[in-house]
Phi, psi and omega in degrees: 000147176247138174252131180259114174269124177276110185284148181304334180288352180290344172304327174300320179291328179292318177300317179296321181298318176298310175307319179298333180287328177291323174305307189294319180294317177301319180289324180292321176289332177296316180295313180297320178300313182288326178302315189290313182302319192264352176064042172271108183282152177290151358270018183308117177282313180225146188272142173284351187223009182226097181302318182302316177298318177303323178293314181298322181292311184296322176300320174290308183307309181301325174295310179298326177297325185263345184299322176301315182292320174309306180302314181300313179291327177292316187273331170284299190297333177299327182298333179269309182223083181301314184289320178303316185280329174298315186287318179301317180295320175300311177303312186298321181292308176308319180293324180291332179286317179290329170297319179292316173299328173296307178299321185293356170294337185090358174249102187296346182292329185285356178298335183297349175303339182256018177302331182293349173306327180302328180302320182289324179293317175302320182291321182294320177300317175302310188294329178283339173285328174289324173300312175309310185289327177295314181299326180282350182077019184280344172214000000 
């Protein structure tokens, strides 16, 4: 049997998860505000004639598409390396904010400002892999 000890530092991972929720709320509010300003009615997801709205919507949607993977890596990897994952999760969140602010210019190519988010994701992926190999007794 393998015992998983939750280290006190795991609390940092929980705080990053909570903080990431505020990032999602901020992005949703940005889309909602622009939707209201441009009078784009629900349930229209994307506008046929407003590229800026589509950029706002896509920035939010893309983050939602990646969010389950982020949370899984943060919370599982954090059991092995909580500080590494908390820092990685913070980097990911900051990268997603940079991604969105680049998209919010209306020029989709500027979304690459947030590419550094992958550094945080890789750190969390490594930590989750280490957890898996420890549970399997491979090291």
